[in-house]
Every structure is written in structure tokens, then in C-alpha cells.
C-alpha positions in Angstrom: 0.0 0.0 0.0 1.1 3.5 -0.8 1.2 6.1 1.9 -0.2 9.6 1.5 3.1 11.2 0.4 3.7 8.5 -2.2 0.2 8.8 -3.5 0.6 12.6 -3.9 3.9 12.2 -5.7 2.2 9.6 -8.0 -0.6 12.0 -8.8 1.9 14.8 -9.5 3.8 12.5 -11.9 0.6 11.6 -13.7 -0.4 15.2 -14.0 3.0 16.2 -15.5 2.8 13.4 -18.0 -0.8 14.2 -18.9 -0.2 18.0 -19.2 0.9 18.0 -22.8 -2.4 16.2 -23.7 -4.4 19.0 -22.1 -3.3 21.8 -24.4 -6.3 24.0 -25.2 -7.4 23.2 -28.8 -8.0 25.7 -31.5 -9.6 26.1 -34.9 -7.3 26.3 -37.8 -8.3 27.2 -41.4 -6.0 25.6 -44.1 -5.7 27.0 -47.6 -3.5 24.6 -49.3 -1.4 24.7 -52.5 -1.4 21.9 -55.1 0.8 18.8 -55.7 3.9 18.6 -53.5 2.8 21.9 -51.8 -0.2 20.1 -50.4 2.0 17.0 -49.4 4.2 19.3 -47.3 1.2 21.1 -45.7 -0.5 17.8 -45.1 2.2 16.9 -42.5 1.3 20.1 -40.6 -2.4 19.2 -40.7 -1.7 15.8 -39.3 0.4 17.1 -36.5 -2.1 19.8 -35.6 -4.7 17.0 -35.4 -2.5 15.1 -33.1 -2.4 18.1 -30.9 -6.2 18.2 -30.6 -6.8 21.2 -32.9 -9.8 21.3 -35.3 -8.9 21.7 -38.9 -11.0 23.1 -41.8 -9.4 22.8 -45.3 -10.8 25.3 -47.8 -10.4 23.8 -51.3 -12.0 24.5 -54.7 -14.0 21.8 -56.6 -11.5 21.9 -59.4 -8.4 21.1 -57.3 -6.5 18.4 -59.1 -4.4 17.2 -56.2 -6.0 18.0 -52.8 -8.0 15.0 -51.9 -10.3 14.9 -48.9 -9.8 12.2 -46.2 -11.9 11.0 -43.3 -11.0 12.3 -39.8 -13.2 13.5 -37.1 -11.2 16.5 -36.5 -10.6 17.6 -40.2 -13.4 19.1 -42.3 -13.2 19.8 -46.0 -15.0 22.9 -47.1 -15.3 22.3 -50.9 -16.5 25.5 -52.8 -17.7 25.4 -56.3 -15.9 27.2 -59.1 -16.8 27.3 -62.9 -13.8 25.2 -63.7 -13.2 21.5 -64.3 -10.2 19.6 -62.9 -9.0 18.7 -66.3 -8.9 22.4 -67.1 -6.6 23.2 -64.1 -4.6 20.1 -65.0 -4.1 21.4 -68.6 -3.0 24.8 -67.3 -0.3 23.3 -65.2 0.8 20.9 -67.9 1.1 23.9 -70.3 3.3 25.5 -67.7 5.5 22.4 -67.3 5.6 21.8 -71.1 6.8 25.4 -71.7 9.9 24.9 -69.3 10.7 21.2 -70.1 10.4 21.2 -74.0 9.6 24.6 -75.5 12.4 26.3 -73.8 14.8 24.1 -75.9 13.6 25.8 -79.0 12.4 29.2 -78.1 14.6 32.4 -77.9 14.9 34.2 -74.5 12.5 36.9 -75.8 10.0 34.3 -76.9 10.3 32.5 -73.6 9.7 35.7 -71.7 6.5 36.6 -73.6 5.3 33.0 -73.5 5.9 32.9 -69.7 3.9 36.1 -69.3 1.1 34.5 -71.3 1.2 31.4 -69.1 1.3 33.5 -65.9 -1.7 35.6 -67.1 -3.7 32.3 -67.4 -2.6 31.4 -63.9 -3.7 34.8 -62.7 -7.1 34.3 -64.4 -7.5 31.0 -62.7 -6.6 32.5 -59.3 -9.2 35.2 -59.7 -11.9 32.5 -60.4 -10.8 30.7 -57.2 -10.8 33.9 -55.2 -14.4 34.6 -56.4 -15.3 31.1 -55.5 -15.1 31.7 -51.8 -14.8 35.5 -51.3 -18.0 36.3 -53.3 -19.8 33.2 -52.1 -22.1 34.4 -49.4 -22.9 31.0 -48.0 -19.2 30.0 -47.8 -18.1 33.4 -46.1 -21.0 33.1 -43.6 -19.8 29.6 -42.6 -16.3 30.8 -42.3 -17.2 33.7 -40.2 -19.4 31.7 -37.9 -16.5 29.3 -37.3 -14.4 31.8 -35.4 -11.0 30.5 -36.5 -7.9 31.2 -34.4 -5.4 31.2 -37.3 -5.2 30.6 -41.1 -2.4 28.6 -42.6 -1.9 29.2 -46.3 0.3 28.5 -49.3 0.7 31.5 -51.7 -0.1 29.1 -54.4 -3.7 29.3 -53.0 -4.6 33.0 -53.7 -6.4 35.6 -51.7 -5.8 33.9 -48.3 -4.4 37.4 -47.2 -7.7 39.0 -48.1 -9.8 36.3 -46.4 -7.7 36.7 -43.2 -8.5 40.4 -43.3 -12.2 39.9 -43.9 -12.4 37.3 -41.1 -10.1 39.4 -38.8 -7.9 36.3 -38.2 -4.1 36.2 -38.1 -2.4 34.2 -40.8 0.8 32.2 -41.4 2.4 31.7 -44.8 4.2 28.5 -45.9 6.4 28.8 -48.9 9.7 27.8 -50.4 10.7 31.0 -52.2 9.8 33.1 -55.1 11.9 34.1 -58.1 14.2 36.9 -57.0 12.8 36.5 -53.4 10.1 39.1 -54.6 7.4 38.1 -52.1 10.0 37.9 -49.2 11.8 41.1 -50.2 9.0 43.4 -51.3 6.1 42.0 -49.1 7.9 40.5 -46.2 10.7 43.1 -46.0 13.3 40.4 -45.7 16.8 41.9 -46.1 18.4 40.6 -49.3 21.8 42.2 -50.0 22.6 41.5 -53.7 26.3 41.5 -52.8 26.0 38.0 -51.3 22.5 36.7 -51.5 22.2 35.2 -55.0 18.9 35.9 -56.9 16.8 33.0 -58.3 17.5 31.7 -60.8 20.9 33.4 -61.3 22.7 30.2 -60.0 25.4 32.0 -58.1 26.7 31.3 -54.7 27.3 33.7 -51.8 30.8 34.1 -53.2 30.5 36.4 -56.2 33.1 38.4 -58.2 32.3 41.8 -59.6 30.6 40.6 -62.8 28.4 38.2 -60.9 27.4 40.9 -58.4 26.6 43.2 -61.2 24.4 40.4 -62.8 22.8 39.6 -59.5 22.0 43.3 -58.8 20.4 43.7 -62.2 18.5 40.4 -61.8 17.0 41.7 -58.6 16.0 44.9 -60.4 14.5 42.9 -63.3 12.4 40.7 -61.0 11.2 43.6 -59.0 10.1 45.5 -62.1 8.4 42.5 -63.6 6.6 41.7 -60.4 5.2 45.2 -59.9 4.3 45.6 -63.6 2.6 42.2 -63.7 0.6 42.7 -60.5 -0.3 46.3 -61.5 -1.8 45.0 -64.7 -3.5 41.9 -63.2 -4.2 41.2 -59.6 -4.0 44.7 -58.0 -7.1 45.9 -59.8 -9.0 42.9 -58.6 -7.8 43.4 -55.0 -8.7 47.0 -55.1 -12.2 46.2 -56.2 -12.5 43.6 -53.3 -11.3 45.9 -50.6 -12.9 49.1 -51.9 -9.8 51.1 -52.0 -6.5 51.2 -54.0 -4.5 48.0 -53.1 -1.4 46.3 -54.2 -0.6 42.7 -53.6 2.0 43.4 -51.0 -0.4 45.6 -49.1 -2.3 42.5 -47.9 0.5 39.8 -48.2 2.7 41.9 -45.9 0.2 41.4 -43.0 1.3 37.8 -42.5 2.3 37.2 -38.9 4.7 34.3 -39.5 6.5 33.2 -42.8 7.4 29.5 -42.6 10.2 28.9 -45.1 10.6 25.4 -46.3 14.4 25.3 -46.3 17.1 25.3 -43.6 20.8 26.2 -43.2 21.8 22.8 -44.7 20.5 24.2 -47.9 20.6 28.0 -47.6 23.7 30.2 -47.8 24.2 32.3 -44.6 22.0 35.5 -44.8 20.1 37.9 -42.6 16.6 37.0 -41.3 13.7 38.8 -39.6 12.2 37.5 -36.4 8.9 36.4 -38.1 10.7 34.3 -40.7 11.2 30.8 -39.6 13.1 28.0 -41.4 11.3 24.6 -41.3 12.9 22.7 -44.2 12.4 19.0 -44.0 9.4 19.1 -41.8 7.9 16.3 -43.7 10.9 13.9 -43.3 10.7 10.9 -41.0 12.4 7.6 -40.3 11.8 5.0 -43.1 9.2 2.3 -42.7 9.5 -1.3 -44.0 8.9 -1.6 -47.7 6.0 -3.7 -49.2 7.1 -7.3 -49.7 7.5 -7.1 -53.5 9.6 -4.0 -53.3 11.8 -5.4 -50.5 12.3 -8.6 -52.6 13.4 -6.5 -55.6 15.8 -4.4 -53.3 17.4 -7.6 -51.8 17.9 -8.9 -55.4 20.3 -6.1 -56.0 23.1 -7.6 -53.8 25.9 -5.4 -52.9 25.3 -3.0 -55.8 22.2 -1.5 -54.1 19.4 0.4 -55.6 18.8 3.8 -57.3 15.5 5.7 -56.7 14.2 7.9 -59.6 11.3 10.4 -59.5 10.5 13.6 -61.3 7.8 14.6 -58.9 4.0 14.4 -58.7 3.4 16.8 -61.6 5.4 14.8 -64.2 3.5 11.6 -65.2 4.8 11.3 -68.8 7.8 12.1 -71.0 8.3 12.1 -74.8 9.3 8.7 -76.1 12.7 10.1 -77.1 13.5 11.3 -73.6 12.1 8.1 -71.9 14.2 5.9 -74.1 17.3 8.0 -73.4 16.8 7.7 -69.7 15.8 4.0 -69.8 18.8 3.1 -71.9 21.1 4.8 -69.3 19.5 3.1 -66.4 20.0 -0.3 -68.1 23.8 0.3 -68.1 24.3 0.6 -64.4 24.6 -2.5 -62.0 22.1 -1.1 -59.5 18.4 -2.0 -59.5 16.2 1.0 -60.3 12.8 2.1 -58.8 11.4 4.5 -61.4 8.2 6.5 -60.7 6.7 6.7 -64.2 3.2 6.3 -65.5 3.8 7.1 -69.2 4.2 4.6 -72.1 6.8 1.9 -71.3 10.1 2.9 -72.9 11.3 0.6 -75.6 14.8 0.5 -74.1 13.7 -0.4 -70.6 16.1 -2.9 -69.0 15.4 -5.8 -66.6 17.0 -4.0 -63.8 14.5 -1.1 -63.9 10.8 -1.3 -62.7 8.2 1.3 -63.3 5.7 2.3 -60.6 2.8 4.8 -60.7 3.7 5.8 -57.1 6.7 5.1 -54.8 7.1 5.2 -51.0 9.9 7.7 -51.7 10.9 8.4 -48.1 11.0 4.7 -47.2 13.1 3.9 -50.2 15.6 6.7 -49.6 15.9 5.6 -46.0 16.7 2.0 -47.0 20.4 1.0 -46.4 20.8 -0.3 -49.9 19.9 3.0 -51.6 23.0 4.5 -53.4 21.7 7.4 -55.3 18.5 9.4 -56.0 17.7 10.8 -59.5 15.4 13.9 -58.8 14.0 16.9 -60.5 15.0 18.9 -57.5 11.7 19.6 -55.8 12.1 20.7 -52.1 10.3 17.7 -50.6 12.4 15.0 -52.4 15.5 17.0 -52.0 15.0 17.2 -48.2 14.2 13.5 -47.9 17.6 12.8 -49.6 19.4 15.1 -47.2 17.5 13.6 -44.2 18.6 10.1 -45.2 22.0 11.0 -46.6 21.6 9.9 -50.3 23.7 11.7 -52.9 21.7 13.0 -55.9 21.7 13.3 -59.7 19.6 16.3 -60.5 17.5 16.9 -63.7 15.9 20.2 -62.9 12.7 21.0 -65.0 11.2 24.4 -63.9 10.5 26.8 -61.1 12.9 26.6 -58.2 14.3 23.3 -59.1 17.4 24.5 -61.0 18.3 26.7 -58.0 17.7 23.9 -55.5 20.0 21.6 -57.4 22.6 24.3 -57.9 22.8 24.6 -54.1 23.3 20.9 -53.8 26.0 20.9 -56.5 27.9 23.6 -55.0 27.8 21.9 -51.6 29.2 18.7 -53.3 26.1 16.5 -52.8 24.8 16.3 -56.4 25.6 16.3 -60.1 23.3 18.3 -62.2 22.3 17.5 -65.8 20.3 19.3 -68.5 17.0 17.5 -69.2 16.8 18.5 -72.8 20.4 18.0 -73.8 21.6 15.0 -71.7 22.5 11.8 -73.4 22.4 8.2 -72.0 26.1 8.5 -71.4 25.8 11.7 -69.4 23.3 10.0 -67.0 25.4 6.9 -66.6 28.6 8.9 -65.8 26.7 11.1 -63.3 25.3 8.0 -61.5 28.7 6.4 -61.4 30.2 9.6 -60.1 27.8 10.2 -57.2 27.8 6.4 -56.2 31.6 5.7 -56.5 33.2 9.0 -55.7 33.3 9.1 -51.8 33.2 12.9 -51.5 29.5 13.0 -52.6 28.4 10.6 -49.9 30.6 12.5 -47.4 29.1 15.9 -48.4 25.4 14.6 -48.2 26.2 13.0 -44.8 27.5 16.4 -43.6 24.3 18.1 -44.6 22.3 15.3 -43.1 24.0 15.8 -39.7 23.2 19.5 -39.9 19.5 18.7 -40.7 19.2 16.4 -37.7 21.2 18.6 -35.3 18.5 21.1 -34.5 17.0 22.3 -31.2 13.6 20.8 -32.2 12.2 18.9 -35.2 11.2 21.2 -38.1 7.6 20.0 -37.9 7.5 20.9 -34.2 9.0 24.3 -35.0 6.3 24.9 -37.6 3.5 23.8 -35.3 4.9 25.8 -32.4 4.7 29.1 -34.4 1.2 28.3 -35.6 0.2 27.7 -32.0 2.1 30.8 -30.9 0.1 33.0 -33.2 -3.1 31.3 -32.0 -2.2 31.8 -28.3 -1.2 35.5 -28.8 -3.8 36.5 -31.3 -1.1 37.2 -33.9 2.5 38.0 -33.9 2.6 41.6 -35.0 5.3 42.4 -32.5 7.7 40.4 -34.7 7.0 42.4 -37.8 9.6 45.1 -38.6 8.6 48.7 -38.9 9.8 48.9 -42.4 6.3 47.7 -43.4 5.1 51.2 -42.5 8.0 53.2 -44.2 7.9 54.5 -47.8 10.7 53.4 -50.1 12.7 56.6 -49.6 12.3 56.4 -45.8 13.4 52.7 -45.8 16.6 53.6 -47.7 17.0 56.9 -45.7 17.0 58.9 -48.9 15.3 61.8 -47.0 18.0 61.7 -44.3 20.8 61.7 -47.0 19.0 64.6 -48.8 18.8 66.5 -45.5 22.4 66.0 -44.7 23.4 66.9 -48.3 21.4 70.0 -48.0 23.1 71.0 -44.6 26.6 70.2 -46.2 25.6 72.2 -49.2 24.4 75.1 -47.1 27.5 75.0 -45.1 29.7 75.0 -48.1 27.6 77.9 -49.6 27.9 80.0 -46.4 31.7 79.3 -46.2 32.2 80.3 -49.9 30.1 83.4 -49.4 31.9 84.4 -46.2 35.4 83.8 -47.9 34.3 85.8 -50.9 33.0 88.7 -48.6 36.3 88.6 -46.5 38.4 88.4 -49.7 36.5 91.5 -51.2 36.8 93.5 -48.0 40.5 92.8 -47.6 41.4 93.2 -51.3 39.1 96.2 -51.5 40.8 98.0 -48.7 44.3 97.2 -50.2 43.4 98.5 -53.6 42.0 101.8 -52.1 45.0 102.3 -50.0 47.3 101.7 -53.0 45.3 104.3 -55.1 45.5 106.9 -52.4 49.3 106.5 -52.1 
């Protein structure tokens, strides 16, 4: 039997152990992106559910990749839009096709105007999606009655900032980066010195010579000009109409309380940060689970040679027969067994050592002890799974941030990068043999892996902590810098420089006038005296 003191101690111990389970639950509204963006955010959703929060996912009826699932604490609010899923799929396929294939034949000028045309189509799609919930009285009434504590959104899902304003709810952004860091620089006020922070997609490092710094500076200027011109001609008019007053995109986007950036210092070059910018790269990574029996059998059949995992991401389901045959021919020339995520027509040159799958348990394969290399397009999710498990990469970037991602990995010695349109079978074979057989690649990726694992808390815990922080404190405006409220000339202290120049100019003017006056008086007296004599 326990005495009274022991019983008291036992009750205290139980209370301490149960305390984390008694955290006050909140209501979170999720506005997800598509494809891999949703996969990344889904991990946050699952963790919030584990912590007893109620989740509402706001998604359009035309979403091609955000699928509802059953959970008592997760509700999917699906609003109707005058779009079909195949139309949205076609839009993204057009975007992918432009960068994968047309870029091979188009000039830079043609690519520029073609890109603008595609982005205009994306903007038109975004306006339709925004109208689908912002102008839907029933949807807005439901959202207002829900009394959410915080909104978590991906910039790929438009108008989350306007929705947060209309619901009077703080919001958190989750993003990788934008070209030229435009959102972060112009809307988040993140310091980005062009002298050592390379613009995307300039493919420089933080060590730049004069010519590279010049190019980097001009690249930032070009991205900023295109951003403001494009938003002025497209989304700003729509936002002004919604809010009933002149509005620019950054006016509403800058109100984000926390910016969750899906990278970390194992990837990024050292650079300044603001207190409301948090690195959570690799939040979706986790220890590998056992493979299905058929996959494990194929892995074990590789012997000491091991396996190679190959995926070009969730958006790429098909390739031209010419590219597919080039890749398949190369894979047939290596001794490793290959898992290839590919749902297109079976390549004619496919070898017995290569198996095609519509879907792969990528994290579990990369975490397998027999995995020797990862062939990747350079998406952030796959890249971080490779870092987490210490697997060197062969990169075949296709579009968006992928070239920049793989350039980072190449400069850090953890990857070899190839050109998708110009590579031959021999190039892919040589790249695979290099990352598998040259020890420095494995050493480099293991160094990055140790950095990824050596953090005060898991990236997923970090992300959820700051979401809950915003919920507990009704926002995090105290972490936003004052530069949000300064004009461009105040931010750069141009008014201060002008004032100081005016003072210096006035001082010089007074000194010159005084000297001239003294000179005339002295010289004047001397000349009069000379005349008199």
C-alpha cells in the first residue's frame, strides 16, 4: 500500500505526464497549394490534429491534387468554381511543357512573352478561385461563424491574405521561395543584399566576383520591375475592387504574422533573417518504414550493388518517347536495381534492372540502407528527404525553383546536375557512377544530413509551435519590422541623405560666401590704399 506522500507524488507525476495532452485546442483554417505543396502542408495538418486542434481545409471543386480524407477533426469545405479539374490540370501541364520542352527551341525573348502569357492564365485561374469563396455568401457566412484562431496558407492558393483580413484572423504563410525573393523582399521586407544573396534563378553562390554581383544586382531589379508591372496590370485591380480602396498585392500579403520557409541552413547560404521568418525545411521527413514485400524482394535482389530511386515529382507523369528511351537506356547500363516513378508509355529500351511504378514510397526507399543514389527533378520535398537520409543526388531540374535547388546541392558537393533537354544516356550513366563511386559525394550529403538532424527541435515541431504561438497570442505583429510602414525613400534613408546633403551644401555655400566677402573686404581696402598712395 502507498502512503499519502507516495500517492501525492504519483498524482503529480501523472499530472505532469498528462499536461501536454491537455493543451487548449484551437480552430485552424487551411488554404493549401497543389501537388507537392499540399503533401508538405498535409504533414502540418496531421500534427495539428495530433495536438487536438480542429482543422478546416478550404479547397476548390477543381483542385487536381487536394483529396479529402476521413478524420473527425478535419473538415473539407469544398467550394464550387466554374472550372473542371482537367482544365486546371491542362493549365499546369502547359506551364510544365513550356519549361521542359519549348524552352529548348524558343529564344529568350520568346520565352519571356510565353511565360507572361502562361502567368496571365494562372492569374485568371486565381481570380476565379478567389471569387469562388470571397464572393460566395454561404461560404463566407460559414467561415465567419467558425471563429477561426489562425489561417495557414500557401501563396499558391490565392487571396488567403484578403480572407484573413475579412475574417479578422491572423495568418501564417508556408512557402519555399519566389523568383528573386520578390514576395519575401517586397512584401515581407526580408533583407536581401545582392552582394552575397544570389537571386533565383541566377545560379550564383554567396561568393560572387564583380561581374556576378553586377548580374545579381540587375537580376533583382528585373524581377522587382516585372513583379510590380505584372501585379499592377492583373491582380492589383481585382484586390482594389474587393477591398474598396486602391490596393497592391504586398499591401495584404505583408500582413502575414509568420513566414514558414521550407528550407534550412543545410540548404541555404548564410544570410540575414527577420524574427517572423522561420526555417522549417524537412518538416515532412521521418524515419523510413519497411517496404512492401514485392519491393523489398526487388531491393534484396540487388546484392551489394544496391538500388537507385528515380522520381521527377508528382506533376510529371509522362515524357516524350525520345527522352524516356534515353533515360531507360542509361538506367540499363548501371549495376544497381532502379525504382522509377513513371506512368507514361513503357520505354522501348527499358532494361530488366528497372521497374516502373505509378507511385513510390519515396521516403522509405531513400531511407533504405541499400539506396545508393537518388535521381530527382530537385523539388524541395524530395531534396530534403535525400538530405535527411544521406543519399547523394543526380539532379535533372525542369522548372520553377528546381534549377536553383540543385545548384545549391551541386555547390555543396552533394549532387551532379544534368540538363534535361540536352543530356544523353552516357551523361546520366557517368553522373550516377560519379555520385555512387566517388566518396566525396556521400561525405558531403552526410555532412548536410547531420546539420539537418542537429536542430533544437524537429522542423515539424518548429512549424506547429509558431502556428500555435500565433493562436495563443492572437497574432505576432510584435515580430513584424517597422519597415512595413515606411515608404521606399524612408526605408533607404534617402530623405536623411537629402537633408544631410542640404546641410553640407548650405555650409559650403555659407563658407564660400563668407570667404568671398572677406576676400573682397581685404582686397578692396588694399586697392583703395594703393590708389591713395
